[in-house]
SEMAR-129188 format. One record per residue (C-alpha): residue in three letters; z, x, y. Coordinates in steps of 0.2 Angstrom, whole numbers, padded with zeros to 4 digits, m for minus. Layout:
BEGIN
ATOM     r       w       u       v
ATOM   ala       Z       X       Y
...
END
This chain:
BEGIN
ATOM     r       w       u       v
ATOM   met    0000   m0001    0000
ATOM   glu    0004    0015    0011
ATOM   tyr   m0015    0019    0015
ATOM   ile   m0020   m0001    0017
ATOM   tyr   m0010    0000    0034
ATOM   ser   m0016    0015    0040
ATOM   ser   m0034    0014    0038
ATOM   gly   m0035   m0006    0041
ATOM   asn   m0043   m0010    0025
ATOM   gly   m0039   m0028    0017
ATOM   thr   m0027   m0031    0030
ATOM   thr   m0024   m0032    0049
ATOM   lys   m0023   m0014    0055
ATOM   asp   m0005   m0012    0061
ATOM   lys    0002    0004    0066
ATOM   lys    0020   m0002    0067
ATOM   lys    0019   m0011    0050
ATOM   ala    0011    0005    0043
ATOM   phe    0025    0017    0051
ATOM   gln    0039    0005    0042
ATOM   arg    0030    0005    0025
ATOM   tyr    0029    0024    0025
ATOM   leu    0047    0025    0031
ATOM   lys    0053    0014    0016
ATOM   ser    0041    0024    0004
ATOM   ala    0047    0041    0010
ATOM   ala    0066    0035    0011
ATOM   arg    0062    0031   m0009
ATOM   gly    0056    0049   m0011
ATOM   asn    0037    0046   m0012
ATOM   asn    0029    0063   m0008
ATOM   val    0013    0054   m0001
ATOM   gly    0024    0041    0009
ATOM   gln    0034    0056    0016
ATOM   tyr    0017    0067    0021
ATOM   asn    0011    0051    0030
ATOM   leu    0027    0048    0038
ATOM   gly    0025    0066    0045
ATOM   asp    0008    0061    0052
ATOM   cys    0015    0046    0060
ATOM   tyr    0028    0057    0069
ATOM   phe    0016    0070    0072
ATOM   phe    0001    0060    0079
ATOM   gly    0013    0047    0088
ATOM   ile    0007    0032    0075
ATOM   gly    0018    0017    0076
ATOM   thr    0033    0027    0084
ATOM   thr    0036    0040    0096
ATOM   lys    0029    0058    0094
ATOM   asp    0043    0069    0087
ATOM   glu    0036    0087    0080
ATOM   gly    0054    0090    0074
ATOM   lys    0054    0074    0063
ATOM   ala    0036    0078    0057
ATOM   phe    0042    0096    0051
ATOM   his    0056    0087    0043
ATOM   trp    0045    0075    0032
ATOM   tyr    0031    0087    0029
ATOM   leu    0044    0099    0022
ATOM   lys    0051    0085    0010
ATOM   ser    0033    0081    0004
ATOM   ala    0030    0099    0002
ATOM   glu    0045    0102   m0009
ATOM   gly    0040    0086   m0018
ATOM   lys    0023    0097   m0023
ATOM   asn    0012    0087   m0012
ATOM   ser   m0003    0098   m0009
ATOM   asn   m0008    0089    0009
ATOM   gly    0012    0091    0013
ATOM   gln    0011    0109    0009
ATOM   leu   m0004    0110    0020
ATOM   ser    0004    0102    0036
ATOM   leu    0019    0112    0033
ATOM   gly    0010    0128    0033
ATOM   asn    0001    0122    0049
ATOM   cys    0019    0119    0057
ATOM   tyr    0024    0136    0053
ATOM   lys    0007    0144    0059
ATOM   tyr    0008    0135    0075
ATOM   gly    0027    0134    0079
ATOM   ile    0026    0115    0076
ATOM   gly    0043    0108    0076
ATOM   lys    0049    0125    0070
ATOM   thr    0048    0143    0075
ATOM   lys    0033    0152    0071
ATOM   asn    0033    0160    0056
ATOM   asp    0017    0168    0047
ATOM   asp    0024    0173    0032
ATOM   asn    0030    0155    0029
ATOM   ala    0013    0149    0033
ATOM   phe    0004    0158    0021
ATOM   lys    0017    0154    0007
ATOM   trp    0014    0135    0011
ATOM   tyr   m0004    0138    0011
ATOM   leu   m0004    0147   m0005
ATOM   lys    0005    0133   m0015
ATOM   ser   m0006    0119   m0006
ATOM   ala   m0022    0131   m0012
ATOM   lys   m0016    0133   m0030
ATOM   gly   m0014    0113   m0031
ATOM   gly   m0032    0112   m0027
ATOM   asn   m0033    0107   m0009
ATOM   ser   m0048    0113   m0001
ATOM   asp   m0042    0113    0015
ATOM   gly   m0027    0125    0010
ATOM   gln   m0039    0135    0000
ATOM   phe   m0049    0137    0017
ATOM   asn   m0033    0141    0027
ATOM   leu   m0027    0154    0014
ATOM   ala   m0043    0162    0014
ATOM   thr   m0043    0164    0033
ATOM   cys   m0025    0171    0031
ATOM   tyr   m0032    0186    0019
ATOM   phe   m0046    0187    0032
ATOM   phe   m0035    0189    0047
ATOM   glu   m0020    0196    0040
ATOM   ile   m0009    0182    0043
ATOM   gly    0007    0183    0034
ATOM   thr   m0001    0194    0021
ATOM   thr   m0011    0210    0020
ATOM   lys   m0029    0210    0024
ATOM   asp   m0040    0206    0009
ATOM   glu   m0058    0202    0012
ATOM   lys   m0063    0200   m0008
ATOM   lys   m0047    0187   m0009
ATOM   ala   m0054    0179    0007
ATOM   phe   m0070    0176   m0001
ATOM   gln   m0063    0170   m0018
ATOM   trp   m0053    0157   m0008
ATOM   tyr   m0067    0152    0002
ATOM   leu   m0078    0150   m0014
ATOM   lys   m0066    0138   m0020
ATOM   ser   m0064    0128   m0005
ATOM   ala   m0082    0127   m0003
ATOM   lys   m0085    0122   m0020
ATOM   gly   m0073    0109   m0016
ATOM   gly   m0084    0100   m0004
ATOM   asn   m0075    0108    0011
ATOM   ser   m0089    0110    0025
ATOM   asp   m0078    0123    0035
ATOM   gly   m0076    0133    0017
ATOM   gln   m0094    0132    0015
ATOM   phe   m0099    0138    0032
ATOM   cys   m0086    0152    0030
ATOM   leu   m0094    0156    0013
ATOM   gly   m0110    0157    0021
ATOM   cys   m0104    0169    0034
ATOM   cys   m0097    0180    0020
ATOM   tyr   m0115    0181    0012
ATOM   glu   m0122    0184    0027
ATOM   asn   m0112    0198    0033
ATOM   gly   m0107    0205    0016
ATOM   ile   m0088    0201    0017
ATOM   gly   m0080    0202    0000
ATOM   thr   m0096    0201   m0008
ATOM   thr   m0114    0208   m0009
ATOM   lys   m0126    0203    0007
ATOM   asn   m0137    0189    0001
ATOM   glu   m0148    0179    0012
ATOM   lys   m0152    0165    0001
ATOM   lys   m0135    0162   m0004
ATOM   thr   m0131    0162    0015
ATOM   phe   m0144    0149    0019
ATOM   gln   m0139    0137    0004
ATOM   trp   m0121    0137    0010
ATOM   tyr   m0125    0134    0027
ATOM   leu   m0137    0120    0023
ATOM   lys   m0122    0111    0011
ATOM   ser   m0109    0113    0027
ATOM   ala   m0123    0107    0038
ATOM   glu   m0128    0091    0028
ATOM   gly   m0108    0088    0028
ATOM   gly   m0109    0086    0046
ATOM   asn   m0101    0102    0051
ATOM   cys   m0107    0106    0070
ATOM   ile   m0105    0126    0067
ATOM   gly   m0114    0125    0050
ATOM   gln   m0128    0115    0059
ATOM   phe   m0128    0128    0072
ATOM   ser   m0129    0143    0057
ATOM   leu   m0142    0133    0047
ATOM   gly   m0153    0132    0064
ATOM   lys   m0151    0151    0066
ATOM   cys   m0158    0154    0049
ATOM   tyr   m0173    0143    0052
ATOM   asn   m0175    0152    0069
ATOM   asn   m0175    0169    0060
ATOM   gly   m0181    0168    0044
ATOM   ile   m0163    0172    0035
ATOM   gly   m0164    0165    0017
ATOM   thr   m0178    0152    0021
ATOM   lys   m0195    0152    0028
ATOM   lys   m0195    0152    0047
ATOM   val   m0198    0134    0054
ATOM   glu   m0196    0133    0072
ATOM   gln   m0195    0114    0072
ATOM   lys   m0181    0115    0059
ATOM   ala   m0172    0127    0069
ATOM   phe   m0173    0116    0084
ATOM   lys   m0168    0099    0074
ATOM   trp   m0152    0107    0069
ATOM   tyr   m0148    0115    0086
ATOM   leu   m0150    0098    0092
ATOM   lys   m0137    0090    0080
ATOM   ser   m0124    0104    0082
ATOM   ala   m0126    0102    0101
ATOM   glu   m0125    0083    0100
ATOM   gly   m0108    0085    0090
ATOM   gly   m0102    0095    0105
ATOM   asn   m0103    0111    0097
ATOM   ser   m0105    0126    0112
ATOM   asn   m0114    0137    0100
ATOM   gly   m0127    0124    0096
ATOM   gln   m0129    0120    0115
ATOM   tyr   m0133    0138    0117
ATOM   gly   m0145    0138    0102
ATOM   leu   m0154    0123    0109
ATOM   gly   m0154    0129    0127
ATOM   thr   m0163    0145    0120
ATOM   cys   m0176    0133    0112
ATOM   tyr   m0181    0124    0129
ATOM   leu   m0181    0141    0136
ATOM   asn   m0193    0148    0125
ATOM   gly   m0202    0134    0117
ATOM   ile   m0195    0136    0100
ATOM   gly   m0199    0120    0091
ATOM   thr   m0201    0110    0106
ATOM   thr   m0209    0110    0124
ATOM   lys   m0202    0124    0135
ATOM   asp   m0191    0115    0148
ATOM   asn   m0181    0127    0160
ATOM   glu   m0171    0112    0168
ATOM   lys   m0164    0108    0150
ATOM   ala   m0161    0125    0146
ATOM   phe   m0150    0127    0161
ATOM   gln   m0141    0111    0158
ATOM   leu   m0137    0116    0141
ATOM   tyr   m0132    0134    0145
ATOM   leu   m0120    0127    0157
ATOM   lys   m0112    0115    0146
ATOM   ser   m0111    0128    0133
ATOM   ala   m0103    0140    0147
ATOM   glu   m0090    0126    0152
ATOM   gly   m0085    0127    0134
ATOM   arg   m0080    0145    0136
ATOM   asn   m0095    0149    0125
ATOM   ser   m0099    0168    0130
ATOM   asn   m0116    0167    0123
ATOM   gly   m0118    0150    0135
ATOM   gln   m0110    0162    0148
ATOM   cys   m0125    0175    0145
ATOM   gly   m0139    0161    0145
ATOM   leu   m0132    0154    0162
ATOM   gly   m0131    0171    0169
ATOM   tyr   m0150    0174    0164
ATOM   cys   m0154    0157    0173
ATOM   tyr   m0146    0162    0189
ATOM   leu   m0152    0180    0189
ATOM   asn   m0171    0174    0187
ATOM   gly   m0168    0157    0195
ATOM   ile   m0174    0148    0179
ATOM   gly   m0170    0129    0181
ATOM   thr   m0160    0133    0195
ATOM   thr   m0160    0142    0213
ATOM   lys   m0159    0161    0211
ATOM   asp   m0140    0167    0213
ATOM   lys   m0136    0186    0207
ATOM   lys   m0119    0186    0212
ATOM   lys   m0116    0170    0200
ATOM   ala   m0125    0179    0186
ATOM   phe   m0115    0194    0189
ATOM   glu   m0099    0184    0188
ATOM   leu   m0105    0174    0172
ATOM   tyr   m0109    0191    0164
ATOM   leu   m0092    0198    0168
ATOM   glu   m0083    0184    0161
ATOM   ser   m0094    0185    0144
ATOM   ala   m0090    0204    0145
ATOM   arg   m0073    0202    0145
ATOM   gly   m0073    0191    0132
ATOM   gly   m0079    0203    0120
ATOM   asn   m0098    0197    0120
ATOM   ser   m0107    0213    0117
ATOM   ile   m0124    0206    0125
ATOM   gly   m0114    0201    0140
ATOM   gln   m0108    0218    0141
ATOM   tyr   m0124    0225    0141
ATOM   asn   m0131    0213    0153
ATOM   leu   m0115    0217    0165
ATOM   gly   m0121    0235    0162
ATOM   asn   m0138    0231    0169
ATOM   cys   m0130    0223    0184
ATOM   tyr   m0121    0238    0189
ATOM   leu   m0136    0250    0186
ATOM   asn   m0148    0239    0197
ATOM   gly   m0136    0233    0209
ATOM   asp   m0138    0214    0206
ATOM   gly   m0125    0204    0212
ATOM   thr   m0114    0218    0214
ATOM   thr   m0113    0237    0222
ATOM   lys   m0123    0249    0212
ATOM   asn   m0111    0259    0200
ATOM   glu   m0118    0270    0187
ATOM   glu   m0103    0275    0181
ATOM   gln   m0098    0257    0177
ATOM   ala   m0115    0254    0169
ATOM   phe   m0112    0268    0158
ATOM   gln   m0094    0260    0152
ATOM   trp   m0101    0243    0149
ATOM   tyr   m0116    0251    0140
ATOM   leu   m0104    0260    0129
ATOM   lys   m0092    0244    0125
ATOM   ser   m0108    0234    0121
ATOM   ala   m0115    0249    0110
ATOM   glu   m0098    0249    0101
ATOM   gly   m0098    0233    0099
ATOM   gly   m0114    0233    0088
ATOM   ser   m0128    0228    0102
ATOM   ser   m0143    0237    0098
ATOM   tyr   m0148    0234    0117
ATOM   gly   m0132    0242    0122
ATOM   gln   m0135    0256    0110
ATOM   gly   m0152    0259    0118
ATOM   asn   m0146    0260    0135
ATOM   leu   m0131    0271    0131
ATOM   gly   m0144    0283    0124
ATOM   tyr   m0154    0281    0139
ATOM   cys   m0138    0285    0151
ATOM   tyr   m0134    0302    0140
ATOM   leu   m0152    0308    0141
ATOM   asn   m0153    0305    0159
ATOM   gly   m0135    0309    0164
ATOM   ile   m0132    0291    0172
ATOM   gly   m0114    0287    0174
ATOM   thr   m0110    0302    0162
ATOM   thr   m0115    0321    0159
ATOM   lys   m0132    0322    0150
ATOM   asn   m0129    0325    0132
ATOM   lys   m0147    0325    0122
ATOM   glu   m0137    0325    0105
ATOM   gln   m0128    0309    0110
ATOM   ala   m0143    0301    0116
ATOM   phe   m0151    0306    0099
ATOM   gln   m0137    0298    0090
ATOM   trp   m0136    0281    0099
ATOM   tyr   m0156    0280    0099
ATOM   lys   m0154    0282    0080
ATOM   lys   m0142    0268    0079
ATOM   cys   m0150    0257    0090
ATOM   ala   m0168    0260    0080
ATOM   glu   m0158    0258    0063
ATOM   glu   m0153    0242    0069
ATOM   gly   m0172    0235    0070
ATOM   asn   m0173    0237    0088
ATOM   his   m0191    0240    0092
ATOM   leu   m0189    0248    0108
ATOM   gly   m0175    0260    0100
ATOM   glu   m0187    0265    0087
ATOM   asn   m0200    0271    0100
ATOM   asn   m0186    0280    0108
ATOM   leu   m0180    0290    0093
ATOM   gly   m0198    0293    0089
ATOM   tyr   m0199    0301    0106
ATOM   cys   m0184    0313    0101
ATOM   phe   m0191    0319    0086
ATOM   his   m0209    0321    0094
ATOM   gly   m0201    0331    0109
ATOM   gly   m0185    0339    0100
ATOM   ile   m0173    0330    0109
ATOM   gly   m0155    0331    0103
ATOM   thr   m0164    0335    0086
ATOM   lys   m0176    0346    0077
ATOM   lys   m0193    0343    0082
ATOM   asp   m0201    0331    0068
ATOM   glu   m0219    0325    0072
ATOM   glu   m0220    0316    0053
ATOM   lys   m0203    0307    0058
ATOM   ala   m0210    0304    0077
ATOM   phe   m0226    0296    0069
ATOM   gln   m0216    0285    0056
ATOM   trp   m0204    0279    0069
ATOM   tyr   m0218    0276    0082
ATOM   arg   m0228    0265    0069
ATOM   lys   m0211    0254    0065
ATOM   ser   m0210    0251    0084
ATOM   ala   m0229    0247    0086
ATOM   glu   m0230    0237    0071
ATOM   gly   m0215    0227    0080
ATOM   gly   m0224    0222    0094
ATOM   asn   m0217    0236    0107
ATOM   tyr   m0231    0240    0119
ATOM   trp   m0223    0257    0122
ATOM   gly   m0222    0261    0103
ATOM   gln   m0241    0255    0102
ATOM   asn   m0246    0267    0115
ATOM   asn   m0238    0282    0108
ATOM   leu   m0245    0277    0091
ATOM   gly   m0262    0278    0099
ATOM   asp   m0256    0296    0106
ATOM   cys   m0253    0302    0087
ATOM   tyr   m0268    0295    0079
ATOM   arg   m0278    0302    0094
ATOM   asn   m0271    0320    0094
ATOM   gly   m0266    0321    0074
ATOM   ile   m0248    0320    0079
ATOM   gly   m0238    0318    0062
ATOM   thr   m0254    0311    0054
ATOM   glu   m0273    0314    0053
ATOM   glu   m0284    0311    0068
ATOM   asp   m0292    0294    0068
ATOM   glu   m0301    0288    0085
ATOM   glu   m0304    0272    0080
ATOM   lys   m0285    0268    0075
ATOM   ala   m0281    0276    0092
ATOM   phe   m0293    0265    0102
ATOM   gln   m0285    0249    0092
ATOM   trp   m0267    0253    0097
ATOM   tyr   m0271    0257    0115
ATOM   leu   m0281    0240    0115
ATOM   lys   m0265    0232    0108
ATOM   ser   m0253    0241    0121
ATOM   ala   m0265    0238    0136
ATOM   glu   m0267    0219    0132
ATOM   gly   m0247    0218    0132
ATOM   gly   m0247    0224    0149
ATOM   asn   m0243    0242    0146
ATOM   his   m0249    0252    0160
ATOM   ser   m0250    0268    0150
ATOM   gly   m0259    0260    0137
ATOM   gln   m0272    0253    0149
ATOM   asn   m0275    0270    0156
ATOM   asn   m0277    0277    0139
ATOM   leu   m0289    0264    0135
ATOM   gly   m0299    0266    0151
ATOM   tyr   m0300    0284    0144
ATOM   cys   m0308    0278    0127
ATOM   tyr   m0321    0267    0136
ATOM   lys   m0325    0282    0147
ATOM   tyr   m0328    0294    0134
ATOM   gly   m0332    0284    0120
ATOM   ile   m0315    0288    0109
ATOM   gly   m0315    0277    0094
ATOM   thr   m0327    0264    0103
ATOM   ile   m0344    0264    0112
ATOM   lys   m0343    0272    0130
ATOM   asp   m0344    0259    0143
ATOM   asp   m0340    0265    0161
ATOM   glu   m0338    0246    0167
ATOM   lys   m0324    0242    0155
ATOM   ala   m0316    0260    0159
ATOM   ile   m0317    0257    0177
ATOM   his   m0309    0239    0173
ATOM   trp   m0294    0245    0163
ATOM   tyr   m0292    0260    0174
ATOM   ser   m0289    0247    0188
ATOM   ile   m0277    0237    0181
ATOM   ser   m0266    0252    0176
ATOM   ala   m0268    0260    0193
ATOM   lys   m0262    0242    0201
ATOM   gly   m0247    0245    0190
ATOM   gly   m0243    0261    0198
ATOM   asn   m0250    0273    0184
ATOM   ser   m0255    0288    0194
ATOM   tyr   m0266    0295    0181
ATOM   ala   m0276    0280    0181
ATOM   gln   m0276    0281    0200
ATOM   thr   m0282    0298    0199
ATOM   ser   m0295    0293    0186
ATOM   leu   m0302    0280    0196
ATOM   arg   m0303    0289    0212
ATOM   asn   m0313    0301    0203
ATOM   val   m0325    0289    0194
ATOM   asn   m0328    0280    0212
ATOM   glu   m0330    0297    0220
ATOM   ser   m0344    0301    0207
ATOM   lys   m0352    0284    0211
ATOM   lys   m0354    0288    0229
ATOM   thr   m0363    0301    0227
ATOM   lys   m0376    0294    0215
ATOM   asp   m0378    0276    0223
ATOM   asp   m0376    0267    0240
ATOM   glu   m0363    0255    0236
ATOM   glu   m0369    0242    0249
ATOM   lys   m0386    0243    0243
ATOM   ile   m0380    0240    0225
ATOM   phe   m0369    0225    0231
ATOM   cys   m0383    0216    0238
ATOM   trp   m0395    0219    0223
ATOM   tyr   m0381    0211    0212
ATOM   leu   m0379    0198    0224
ATOM   lys   m0397    0193    0225
ATOM   ser   m0398    0194    0206
ATOM   ala   m0383    0183    0204
ATOM   lys   m0389    0170    0215
ATOM   glu   m0405    0169    0205
ATOM   gly   m0395    0164    0190
ATOM   asn   m0396    0181    0181
ATOM   thr   m0379    0182    0170
ATOM   asp   m0378    0201    0170
ATOM   gly   m0380    0202    0188
ATOM   gln   m0366    0188    0191
ATOM   asn   m0355    0199    0180
ATOM   lys   m0358    0215    0191
ATOM   leu   m0355    0206    0206
ATOM   gly   m0338    0200    0200
ATOM   tyr   m0334    0218    0196
ATOM   cys   m0339    0223    0215
ATOM   tyr   m0327    0211    0222
ATOM   leu   m0314    0217    0209
ATOM   leu   m0315    0234    0216
ATOM   gly   m0321    0232    0233
ATOM   ile   m0338    0242    0229
ATOM   gly   m0350    0238    0244
ATOM   thr   m0340    0223    0250
ATOM   thr   m0322    0218    0254
ATOM   lys   m0310    0217    0239
ATOM   asp   m0307    0199    0233
ATOM   asp   m0300    0194    0217
ATOM   lys   m0304    0176    0220
ATOM   lys   m0322    0179    0221
ATOM   ala   m0323    0192    0207
ATOM   phe   m0315    0177    0196
ATOM   gln   m0327    0164    0203
ATOM   trp   m0343    0177    0198
ATOM   tyr   m0334    0181    0181
ATOM   glu   m0333    0162    0177
ATOM   lys   m0351    0159    0181
ATOM   ser   m0357    0174    0171
ATOM   ala   m0346    0168    0156
ATOM   lys   m0352    0151    0156
ATOM   gly   m0370    0157    0156
ATOM   gly   m0366    0164    0140
ATOM   asn   m0365    0182    0145
ATOM   ser   m0352    0192    0133
ATOM   ser   m0348    0205    0145
ATOM   gly   m0343    0191    0159
ATOM   gln   m0333    0182    0145
ATOM   tyr   m0322    0197    0143
ATOM   ser   m0320    0199    0161
ATOM   leu   m0316    0180    0163
ATOM   ala   m0303    0183    0150
ATOM   asn   m0295    0198    0157
ATOM   cys   m0294    0187    0173
ATOM   tyr   m0285    0174    0163
ATOM   phe   m0273    0186    0155
ATOM   tyr   m0267    0196    0170
ATOM   gly   m0268    0182    0183
ATOM   ile   m0282    0190    0192
ATOM   gly   m0290    0178    0205
ATOM   thr   m0283    0164    0196
ATOM   ile   m0265    0157    0188
ATOM   gln   m0261    0167    0171
ATOM   asp   m0267    0156    0157
ATOM   arg   m0264    0166    0140
ATOM   lys   m0272    0152    0130
ATOM   lys   m0288    0153    0140
ATOM   ala   m0288    0172    0140
ATOM   ile   m0288    0171    0121
ATOM   phe   m0302    0157    0121
ATOM   trp   m0314    0168    0131
ATOM   tyr   m0310    0185    0121
ATOM   ile   m0314    0176    0106
ATOM   lys   m0330    0170    0114
ATOM   ser   m0334    0187    0120
ATOM   ser   m0332    0195    0103
END
């Protein structure tokens, strides 16, 4: 009868009557009634809230071997409810509850072993009890078991089992399990990467009020992961997460303020949020705070502080912090120059799979910086970086193939990697690609394309490209009268000649025989491209890719690149 009154099943719900029933049952020595009476006093159900009496009845129930009573008594000792806090006693009663088959007791006991509460730290025992709790259907236990498999806590790392247990936890309605499942789908951990499913589970977690889920969902909206990009929604979700004291949410919100995403740019607010996140122990927050001090964003520039926060971030396991710490040691920023330390931190960064770190480690092996020079290792790390999509790694891998560094010379491969780097916006890659077109390295000689890539690189501030472009233009002046050339191209273009239209666009792009005008360059390239000229199509693709004379549009760029090929 006790459960009927508290749940409202089968009769009218009446909290006072429920309390009276539990009181009578408890007085008769019924351990279930004693446990329920403890709950009434603890939550103030049908009576005045009284933690001392709650403890008293939980103790009675626990001594009567009720596993829920033992669990609640453990909680009283752990949190100092109605009794002085005592971790040893908390552990003792959690152990009894766990051995009685209570999945919540098993979960709490595992947590004691993991966090050294009332007992010695023992990750293997923590794993075993999380396993029992999880198998008992406890969604918290299932989540923590997933964490154990993900991080190798008390067991061997196993991504498939990580995914399976997060899935069980998520399907059981556990919000942090839902967030973790979203993370698996987002990063392809133990399952195929499916961005739409990542979005779906982050959404469920966020709707359940989980601050990690709110952060994850915000990131989806920021980057268009499984949904349409929406900066305003990203900002609002990061704000919710940050208001929940979530250090990742604070980072995301700081990023929005720093870059004016979904809100007005405010570097001071960005700095304050990064500071809060960093003080909370978030390694990415510490890295971002280091950047603020290095660049003077929202605060006074302070290289020593930048170094200290990079150090904290690096020691906290952030590959970004490790990379920047290596940079500080290499260049003596906020600390004494130390090439050996630079090498060690770049190595840690690279071993974490950071693609820029892989490039930097290759650079150390290439130049013998803080380590013995080893061109084969340099090549291997540049290749890892390049294959991971890093534009510096792609440029440096191109250098390796072009000059036979750590591998056999291969001009065609050099050209292909310079092309990838250049298309990714790397100015050194653009300059090297221009050089390839100028001298026919790994491709057919093409002065027009050479000047095109030299121009883009030069605009980005690459001094080598600026020199090359100046030399090319000087040599052209000795051969031709630029104004006459421009007039001939203009006449040809107006007569509908697509090659003339492309070359006229080229004159406007570089200011050959006329005033430089990116918009007119774009317009003539567009005419040439639509007329079926493959060179014009390629030039138009570049305009869309880099936003020359038009709004940047990568989709249109890809369309015209494909057309030109």
